[in-house]
C-alpha angles and dihedrals in degrees: 000000000000090000091056091052091051091051092049091048091050092049091049091049092050092048090050092051092049092051093048092048092048092051090058096046095088123036129195122255132059134279114249119240110293095236090056094056102087096161107095097180141103094040119213142176100200140019092252089069091061129079120269097274099038138082132210104248139164116268139198090265093067095251135085127267140173113267140157111272123251120242092223132057113258099181095265117084104170094289098291126118118238124238095265125089094242095087127218125294110244127176094332095315134083120242118223123239093271094053139071132202114256134174113242107213095199095053094029090224138109118252140173113257133179116270 
């Protein structure tokens, strides 16, 4: 009986950690234009890797780094489509509602990919 309680407690703890981590994986605000982000370090893959007031955004170096968010939309919003039906602007094209914008390291360009 005590073993079952420990297992249930462990499962609840793991679920709580996953929920908290997922909530911090995307922060509000917009990424500044890529050519204005000159800081190439620290590298990141997701917003949750950055400090409280920073986002993970594309930089001049062709990778992603932690920067302060922009107050205005620049066409790149962390790779996630907004709630409207217009899609997100990505590398000169607009992704459809089933796609997100993602940086392709081999071509060093942004492209629409399936979500």
